[in-house]
N, C-alpha and C positions, 0 to 999 in steps of 0.2 A: 513579621513581614511575610506577605503572601507571595507565592511563586507566580511568575508571569504566565498569562494565558498563552498556550502554544497553538500554532496553526496546525491544521490537520496534517500537512506535509511534514512538519517538524515532529509530530507525534509518530508518524510512520517511520521517519528516519531513526528515531529513538528505538522503536520496536525492532527494526531491521538490524540496527547496531547491537541490540541485545540478543539477536539470534532468531527472531520470528521471521520465517521465510515463506510460510504457507498461509494464504488467506482464503477462507471458504465461508459461504453463507450458512452457518450452523442452524439457524432457525429460518424457515421459509415463509414467514409472514410478509405481507406487502411492505411493511415498514423496514424490516430487517433486510429484505432484498434490495430496497432503495439504498439503505446504508452501505450494503456490500457493493452495489453499483457505483456509489460515490467513491468508495475505497479503491475500486478497480480503476476508475477514471484518474484518481490521484496517483496511483502507482504508474499508470501509463504516462502521465505527465512527467513524473519523476524520471522515468526511463528516457523520455524525449529530452529532458533537461540535463541528462548525464549524471544524475545523482545516484542512480543504482545501475548495476551492470546490465542485467537482462531479465526479462520476464518470460515465463512459460505460462501460457494461458490455455486452460482446458475448457471446452464447451460441451454442453449436453443438450439434447433436444428433449423438451418437456412440454406435453400438450401441444405438439406441433410448432413450438417456438424454441429457437436455439438461444440458450442463455450461457453466459460465462458461469462455470461451476466451481472453478478453482484457479487461483493465481499463485505461482511460485516465483520468488525472487531468487535468481541464480547469480551467485557471485557477490551478493551483498552490496554494500555501499562502494561507490567509486571514491577516488581521492577528493573529487569535488563535493560529493555527499558528506564525507567526513569533515571537510573544511566548513561546510554550511552548518553542520551540527556543532562543531567547536565554536564557530563564530557566534552562534545564538546561545551558547551556554555561558559565554563571557559576560 
């Protein structure tokens, strides 16, 4: 029996629940930067939905363009985030 495909938000909930709190674009290729931008957008949506407590976002200017360089999840999952995680594990 294969495990169900998880949405990107559920994947992030699992990561945060496991203690991952810092997200950075380790490789600066265009593809990896797009993936990081997608992750940042999902984390910001999760904060808006009340699934995580708070985000700290660090930006850096590179080649005259300001980019998000690092995102830290402060406080981990909220009760709502834990409920969503538990509901989707059942």
